[in-house]
C-alpha positions in Angstrom: 135.7 88.7 73.9 136.8 89.9 70.3 137.4 87.1 67.9 139.5 87.0 64.9 138.5 83.9 62.7 141.8 83.8 60.8 143.9 83.6 64.0 143.3 80.0 64.9 141.1 76.9 64.2 140.6 76.4 68.0 139.4 79.3 70.0 139.4 79.1 73.7 136.5 80.8 75.4 137.0 80.1 79.0 134.1 79.3 81.4 130.4 79.9 79.9 128.9 80.2 83.5 129.3 83.2 85.7 128.4 81.1 88.5 131.4 78.8 88.9 129.6 76.7 91.6 127.0 75.6 89.1 128.2 72.1 88.1 124.9 71.2 86.5 124.9 69.3 83.0 125.6 71.1 79.9 122.1 72.2 78.2 121.9 73.7 74.7 119.2 74.7 72.1 119.5 73.2 68.7 117.7 74.9 65.8 118.3 75.4 62.0 116.5 76.6 58.8 115.1 79.6 60.5 114.6 81.2 57.0 114.0 84.6 58.4 112.7 87.2 55.8 110.5 84.7 54.2 107.4 85.8 56.3 106.6 87.5 59.5 105.4 84.2 61.1 109.1 83.0 61.0 110.4 86.2 62.7 107.7 85.6 65.3 108.8 82.1 65.8 112.3 83.2 66.2 111.0 85.5 69.2 109.7 82.1 70.7 113.1 80.6 70.3 114.7 83.4 72.1 112.2 83.4 75.0 112.5 79.5 75.3 116.2 79.6 75.5 116.1 82.1 78.3 113.3 80.3 80.1 115.1 77.0 80.0 118.4 78.7 81.0 120.4 77.0 78.3 124.2 77.5 78.2 124.4 77.8 74.4 122.4 78.0 71.2 123.5 76.3 68.0 122.0 77.0 64.7 122.7 74.7 61.9 122.3 77.0 58.8 119.9 78.9 56.7 119.0 81.6 59.3 118.0 83.7 56.4 115.8 82.8 53.5 118.0 84.4 50.7 121.5 85.4 50.6 120.7 89.1 50.3 119.6 88.8 54.0 116.5 91.1 54.5 117.4 94.5 56.3 114.4 94.0 58.6 115.2 90.2 59.3 118.7 91.3 60.2 117.5 93.7 62.6 115.1 91.4 64.2 117.6 88.5 64.4 120.3 90.8 66.0 117.9 92.0 68.6 117.1 88.4 69.6 120.9 87.5 69.9 121.4 90.6 72.0 119.0 89.3 74.5 120.9 86.1 74.5 124.2 87.7 74.9 122.9 89.8 77.9 121.9 86.5 79.5 125.6 85.2 78.9 124.0 82.6 76.5 126.6 81.8 73.6 125.4 81.2 70.1 127.3 79.3 67.4 126.0 79.3 63.9 126.8 77.8 60.7 126.0 79.2 57.3 124.1 77.0 54.7 122.9 77.2 51.1 120.3 80.0 51.6 122.8 82.2 53.5 126.4 81.4 52.5 129.4 83.3 53.5 130.2 84.6 50.2 127.1 86.6 49.5 126.4 90.1 48.4 124.5 91.8 51.3 125.2 94.7 53.7 125.3 93.7 57.3 123.2 96.2 59.4 125.5 95.8 62.4 128.2 93.4 63.7 126.9 90.4 65.6 126.6 90.9 69.3 129.2 89.9 71.8 129.1 86.1 72.3 127.8 85.1 68.9 130.2 83.2 66.7 129.7 82.3 63.1 131.8 79.5 61.6 133.9 80.5 58.6 133.9 78.8 55.2 136.3 76.1 54.1 137.9 74.3 57.0 136.2 73.6 60.4 136.6 75.8 63.5 136.4 74.6 67.1 135.4 76.7 70.1 136.7 75.2 73.5 135.1 76.1 76.7 134.2 75.0 80.1 130.5 74.5 81.2 130.4 73.6 85.0 132.7 70.7 85.3 132.5 69.9 81.5 135.2 70.7 79.0 133.0 71.2 75.9 134.2 71.7 72.3 131.8 73.1 69.3 133.1 72.5 66.0 131.6 73.6 62.8 132.0 75.0 59.3 129.9 77.1 57.0 129.0 77.0 53.3 131.2 79.3 51.2 128.7 79.4 48.3 125.2 78.2 47.7 126.2 74.9 45.9 128.5 73.5 48.5 130.0 70.1 47.1 132.4 69.2 49.8 131.7 66.6 52.4 131.7 69.0 55.3 130.7 66.2 57.8 133.9 64.4 56.9 136.0 67.4 57.4 134.6 68.0 61.0 135.1 64.3 61.6 138.9 64.6 60.8 139.3 67.3 63.5 140.6 66.3 67.1 140.4 68.2 70.2 140.7 67.4 74.0 137.3 67.7 75.3 134.7 65.8 77.6 131.9 66.5 75.1 131.8 67.6 71.4 129.1 69.2 69.4 129.4 69.4 65.6 127.4 72.1 63.8 126.8 71.8 60.0 124.5 72.1 57.1 124.3 69.0 55.1 122.2 66.3 53.6 122.6 63.0 55.1 122.4 60.0 52.6 120.8 62.1 50.0 117.5 62.6 51.8 114.9 63.3 48.9 113.1 66.6 48.7 116.1 68.6 49.3 119.2 69.6 47.3 122.0 67.2 48.0 124.5 69.9 49.2 127.3 69.0 51.4 126.4 65.5 50.9 127.6 62.7 53.5 126.8 59.2 54.6 125.6 57.9 57.9 128.8 56.3 58.3 130.4 59.6 58.2 128.4 60.5 61.4 129.7 57.5 63.4 132.9 59.2 64.5 133.0 58.3 68.1 134.8 61.7 68.8 131.6 63.6 68.2 128.7 63.2 70.7 126.1 65.3 68.9 125.7 66.4 65.2 123.7 69.5 65.2 122.6 69.2 61.7 120.6 71.7 59.4 119.0 71.6 55.8 116.3 69.0 56.3 112.8 70.5 57.2 111.4 67.1 58.5 112.5 66.8 62.2 114.9 63.6 62.8 116.5 62.5 65.8 118.6 59.5 65.4 120.6 57.6 68.1 124.2 56.4 67.8 126.1 54.0 70.2 127.1 55.5 73.7 124.8 58.4 74.2 125.5 60.0 70.9 123.2 61.5 68.4 122.7 63.1 65.0 119.7 65.2 64.5 117.7 67.7 62.2 115.5 69.9 64.4 113.4 70.7 61.2 112.6 74.4 60.2 111.3 76.7 62.9 108.0 77.7 61.1 106.0 75.7 58.5 105.4 77.6 55.2 103.0 75.6 53.1 101.2 72.3 52.9 104.2 70.7 51.2 104.9 67.4 53.3 108.2 68.6 54.7 106.5 71.8 56.0 103.7 70.0 57.7 103.2 69.5 61.5 104.6 71.0 64.6 107.8 72.9 64.1 110.5 74.1 66.5 113.7 73.2 68.2 115.5 70.7 70.1 116.7 71.0 73.7 119.7 68.7 74.6 121.1 67.8 77.9 124.3 66.1 78.8 123.8 62.7 80.6 126.6 60.4 81.6 129.3 60.5 79.0 127.1 61.7 76.1 123.7 63.4 75.7 120.1 62.5 76.9 117.5 62.1 73.9 116.8 65.6 72.6 113.5 67.1 73.5 111.4 68.6 71.0 109.6 72.0 71.8 107.3 73.8 69.3 108.0 77.4 68.6 105.6 77.9 65.5 102.6 80.3 65.7 100.6 78.7 62.8 100.6 75.2 61.4 100.2 73.3 58.0 98.7 69.9 57.8 97.9 67.2 55.3 94.7 65.3 56.3 93.4 62.0 54.9 89.7 61.0 55.1 88.7 57.7 54.1 85.0 57.5 53.4 84.6 53.9 52.1 81.1 52.7 52.2 79.5 56.2 53.1 76.1 56.1 51.2 75.6 59.8 50.2 77.2 63.3 49.8 75.8 64.6 53.1 77.1 61.7 55.0 80.3 61.9 53.2 80.9 65.6 54.2 80.1 64.8 57.9 82.7 62.0 57.7 85.4 64.1 56.2 84.7 66.8 58.8 84.9 64.4 61.7 88.1 62.8 60.5 89.7 66.2 59.5 88.8 67.5 63.1 90.3 64.6 64.8 93.5 65.0 63.0 93.8 68.7 63.4 93.0 68.7 67.2 95.5 65.8 67.7 98.1 67.7 65.7 97.3 71.1 67.2 95.9 70.9 70.6 96.7 74.5 71.4 94.3 75.7 68.5 96.9 77.7 66.5 95.9 78.9 63.0 96.1 75.8 60.7 96.0 75.5 57.1 95.0 72.0 55.8 95.3 70.1 52.6 92.5 67.5 52.5 92.7 64.4 50.5 89.6 62.1 50.4 89.7 58.5 49.4 87.5 55.2 49.4 84.8 53.5 47.4 81.6 55.2 47.8 78.3 56.1 46.3 79.1 59.7 47.0 81.9 59.7 44.5 80.1 61.5 41.6 78.3 64.1 43.9 81.7 64.9 45.6 83.4 65.4 42.3 80.7 67.7 41.2 80.9 70.0 44.2 84.7 70.1 43.7 84.2 71.1 40.0 81.6 73.6 40.9 84.0 75.0 43.6 81.5 74.5 46.3 83.2 72.1 48.5 85.3 74.3 50.5 82.3 76.4 51.5 80.5 73.4 52.7 83.4 71.7 54.4 84.8 74.9 56.2 82.1 75.1 58.8 82.6 71.6 60.0 86.4 72.2 61.0 87.7 73.8 64.0 88.0 77.5 64.3 91.3 79.1 63.0 91.3 76.4 60.2 91.5 77.3 56.7 91.5 74.9 53.7 94.3 75.2 51.1 93.2 72.4 48.9 90.8 69.4 48.6 91.6 66.4 46.4 89.1 63.7 45.7 90.5 60.2 45.0 87.5 58.2 45.5 85.8 55.6 43.5 82.5 54.1 43.0 82.0 50.7 44.7 82.9 48.0 42.4 82.9 44.1 41.9 86.4 42.9 41.0 85.1 39.7 39.5 82.8 41.9 37.2 85.8 44.3 36.3 88.0 41.4 35.6 85.6 40.0 33.1 85.4 43.3 31.1 86.7 43.2 27.7 88.9 46.3 28.0 92.1 47.4 29.5 90.8 47.0 33.1 89.7 43.5 32.6 93.0 42.7 30.6 95.1 44.1 33.3 93.4 42.4 36.2 93.5 39.2 34.5 97.4 39.6 33.7 97.9 40.4 37.4 96.1 37.4 38.6 98.4 35.4 36.4 101.6 37.0 37.9 100.5 36.7 41.6 101.4 33.0 41.9 105.0 33.6 40.6 105.3 36.7 42.9 104.5 34.8 46.0 107.4 32.4 45.2 109.8 35.3 44.8 110.0 35.3 41.1 109.0 38.0 38.7 107.0 35.9 36.3 106.1 32.3 35.9 108.8 32.1 33.3 111.5 33.7 35.3 112.0 32.1 38.7 115.7 32.8 39.3 116.3 36.2 37.8 117.3 38.3 40.8 119.9 40.7 41.7 121.3 42.6 44.7 118.1 44.7 45.1 115.8 41.5 45.2 113.7 39.8 42.7 113.8 41.4 39.3 110.6 42.7 37.7 110.2 41.0 34.1 110.1 42.8 30.9 106.4 41.1 30.7 105.3 43.2 33.7 107.1 46.4 32.5 105.4 45.9 29.1 102.0 45.3 31.0 102.3 48.8 32.7 103.9 50.5 29.8 100.8 49.6 27.7 98.4 50.7 30.1 100.2 54.0 31.0 98.6 56.1 28.2 95.2 55.2 29.9 96.1 55.2 33.5 98.1 58.2 33.4 101.4 59.5 34.8 101.3 57.4 38.0 101.9 54.4 35.9 105.2 55.8 34.7 106.3 56.1 38.3 105.4 52.5 38.8 107.4 51.5 35.7 110.4 53.2 37.0 110.0 51.3 40.1 110.0 48.1 38.2 113.6 48.5 37.4 114.6 48.0 41.0 112.3 46.8 43.8 114.6 47.7 46.7 111.6 49.3 48.7 108.8 47.1 48.0 108.1 43.4 47.3 106.9 42.1 44.0 103.5 41.3 45.7 103.2 44.9 47.0 104.2 46.3 43.6 101.3 44.1 42.0 98.9 45.5 44.7 100.1 49.1 43.8 99.3 48.3 40.0 95.9 47.0 40.9 94.8 49.7 43.3 96.1 52.4 40.8 94.2 50.7 37.9 90.9 50.4 39.8 91.1 53.9 41.3 91.8 55.5 37.8 89.6 53.2 35.6 87.0 51.4 37.5 84.3 54.0 37.3 84.1 53.7 33.5 81.6 51.5 32.0 82.1 49.1 29.2 80.4 51.5 26.8 83.0 54.0 27.9 85.9 51.9 27.4 88.4 53.1 24.6 88.6 49.6 23.1 89.8 46.2 23.6 93.5 45.7 24.6 95.3 42.6 23.9 98.1 41.9 26.3 
């Protein structure tokens, strides 16, 4: 049916199912952040999405924004996207799509063709609702698109203000809930904004980490994550795919994740504490990395890994030399599963140390460890320092100027991570004072313990 987006904010689509006797529950596929045009892998993952939708006989597909990687929309990506949509249209599967910050409505591009029949893109500005029947269920799908890349309006709140007479409601929008870090805070909203009891499922996009969050009475808000990982950045790692959601009772059952990616990115951590030599260390790293890869990727997809090695070990200096000589990858690669390539290796090991000996050193290491020991009794009682036992704010116990000064003085020697800890000292909402002090000590020892007294830059008075 032809659709004029300016004609009404509520569009009636009639029955979605050609078989009117099929009274089974509503079933839909939720995806977002396809980023088509960024790489062929994303296009191939989209083909897997289409196949999955057909195989699982879903009633509709909802796309939560960023279908394309850039506002210009690659011509090749448009062609591949339209062909996939045409396959869904031929199977009577409707598609509802919102535009996000990567593919806003107001963008300079030339469409290769009109969207296929049965594909509906939400307009900008104000929410639209598509009303339909699926079996015995009256279903409403409400959504709104980004007008431009930097959408500042609370689109979730706008959708929540709409009303429609339906048994189940799905909301489709690109948004950042509660300022999730690592992503621009476009169309920001709060968690409370999602609690509107009139919406049974919030089909969100923008955040590349998969998040499925239950709400009361069989309702959910969810990010399916992006369709295909693109790097070893934390949000791009692990299985990537879509959510299959089915109605249950007066709401929806827990969404089911199904992977669609054709390659995988992974961060691997190997702890080699106590390993006596370089050869044993390589074996341990290989074994731990292999276990992590096979657990994450049982189908043996091509995998790119970033390996972080830590622990107190006598192999510390040898591993550092291998890394400096650019020999590490060549030695580790044969120990990993086939189809695995190494993007980066980081060595954060230390030499084995005796804390008592370190605390007695007349340098910054000994001075800071001694000061930390003085602070710990006060931390255990909830105060920041022995002198300040009642200075606390809404975020918890305050960190004293003494501790801030301690970290600040050591920052030039410890390095930039100390500055991060100093910032945390302003507000300890995420960690306790004891945990904070533990972090300081670990950071100090990891950075400075390998140094000998002769190598120390000088005695520091604190």
